[in-house]
N, C-alpha and C positions, 0 to 999 in steps of 0.2 A: 504493500500500500504506500503510495506517495502522499505523505502527510500534507505537503504544500498544496497539491491539487485535489486530493481526495480520490484519486484514481488508482486502480490496481495495475501494478507493473505487468506488462505482457512479456513473457519469456519466449524468445524466438528459437526455433529448432531446425536442424537438418537431420533427416533420418537416413542411416546407412545400413543396408542389409541386402543380401543378394536374393532374398525371397520376396517377390512382389506381395504375396499374401501377408507376410509379416509387416511390410511397410504400410500396406493398406490398413491393417489392424491398428497400428500405432498412430497413423494419421487420423483415423476415425476417433480413436480414444482421446487424442490431444485436441482435436478440433471441437469435440463435444464438451470439453472442460474449459471453464473461464481461466484466463490468464496465460494461455499458450497460443502460439502461432507457428505452424509448420511452414517454413520458407521453401523447402525443397527436399528431394530424395536422391540418393545415389545407390548404385548396386555394387560398387567396389571401392577400394581404398583410393585409387587414382582419381576417380570421379569425385570422391568425397573431398579430397584436398582442393580440387579446382572449385567445387561448389562452395565449400566453406570459406575459401579466400575471397570469393566473389560476393557471397551473400552476408558474410560476417554474422552468423547466428550467435546467440548466447551459449547454446549447448548443442553438441553433436552427439546423437545416440549412435554408437558405433558397434557393429558386429565385429568379431575377430577374424573368423575364417571366411574368406570370400574369393571366388575365382576372379582373376584379373587384378588382384591387389588386396592384400590383407589389411586388417585394422591396425596391427602394430606398426607396420611401415607407414601407414597414413598418419597415425598419432605422432610418430617420430618426425615426419616431414612437417606437420603443422607446428610442432614445437620448434623445429629449426627455423621455420618462417616467422616465428613470433606471433602466431595467430592469437587473437583475443579469446576466441571460442574455447569453452571448456568441453572436454571429451568425457562422456559417460559411457563406459563399455556395457553393452547389454548382450549377454551371450548365453547359449545353451551349453557351452563347453566348460562345465564346472571343474574338469580336470585338465583343461587345455594348457599345454606348456607355453602357449603364447600369452597367457594372462599376466604372469609375472613380468615378462618383458614389456608388456603394455604399461605397467606401473613405471618402469624405468624410462619408458618413452615419453611419459608425461601425462597419462590419463588421470582424470580427477576422481573417477569413481567406477565401481564395478557391481553390476547386478546380474542375476539370472533372469531369463525370459519368463520364468514362472512367478516372478515377483508380483504381489497383488497390485492392482491399479493405483491405489492410494500411496503405496510404498514407492512406486515408480514416479508419481507426481512429486512426492516429497523429495526424492533423490534428485530429480531434475532441478527443482528449486534450489536445493542445497548446492548442486554443481554450479548453477548459474551464479551463486554467491561466492564460488571458489572454495567451497568446503568439501572435504574428503568424504566420499560415500562408499562404504565397503560393507556389503551385507555379510552377516555371520556365515551364511551358507557358502559364499564365495571364499571368504577368509579361511574357513576350515579346510578348503581344498587347496588354496594358495599356499598354505604353510608348508606343505610337503615339498614345494618348489623353493622355499626360502632357506638359504643356508647362511647363517650368521658367521662372520669370521671368528676364528678361535681367539679367545682372549683370556689368558690365564688369570689376569687381575680383574676379571669382570665384576662389576658392582651391580647389586640388585637395585631396582627402582625404589625410591622412597614412597611413602604413603601418598604424599601430595602429587608426586610425579605419576603414580598409578591413577589417581583421581583425574588428573588432567588428560592422560591418555585415554581413559574410559570415555570422557566427554568428546575427545577428538574422534573416537570410533563411532560415535553417534552422529557425527557430522556437525558438531558444534563449532562455531567460529571462535577465534581468540577473544574477540570482544565479549561474546556471550559467556565464554568460560570465565573471563575476568569478572564479569558482573555476578555470575552465579557463585563464584568462590570468594568474592569480595577482595580481589587482588587486582593489581594493575596489569594492563596488557603486556607491559615490558617484563613483568614477573612470569606471566604465562609463557612468553617467548623463551625466557631463560630456562624454565622447566622443560620445555620441548627440546631445547638445545642439549640439555643433560640427558633427556630420554633418548634422543637420536644417537648421542655418543655412547651411551651404555648398551644400547641394543645393536649398534652397528648399522643403523638405518640412515638413509640419506634424505628421506622426506616423511610426511605424515602417513601416507598410505602404507609404505614399507614398514614403518614403526608399528602400525596396527596389526599388519600381517605377522610380524615377528612376535608381537605380544600374544597373539592367539596361539602361535606355535609353542611358546614357552608357558602357556597356561595363565598368563598374567590377566588376560581378559576372559578367562573361562574356556 
């Protein structure tokens, strides 16, 4: 909601999937819901990059495995080009070895295609705000692909660091974490820096995946 104008923000999307039926279903779902606008569709990663750079959507819903150009390569190229759009992976491949590389390539979030409608809407809104979205179902399968570097002097996370990481896993922004824990945003960033160092993670999504692997997040 834009408080100045009283209007609801419209989140723009590009849908990327090689199955026309899936794209039609997603388009119908988002077109019938307020606050979303589908700008275009692509059937492979190459077309997705061209369409995204031309239309500049808020969020790209990206499948991973597609003939003619996969999602991971497209995500990496969009990252290289400095695209503003956030990429939310939507995949049926819950054991897909491409999922972890997608994290490294720069994707913002990861959901399975059987996610409930409301969960998908919430994830898209969170991705548009730049928040990490990683469903537990995807995380539990991602962890088998995650290998933390050996660290003889590894330190465990403090109670507050665990609390911050748990909120990150829910897609909570730094500002919201700060407000909820009654600390400053700078303190939140400091906690996250410590979490990344202790877990051997380079970003929020990787930290959440590692935390699931080690049982920190259940």
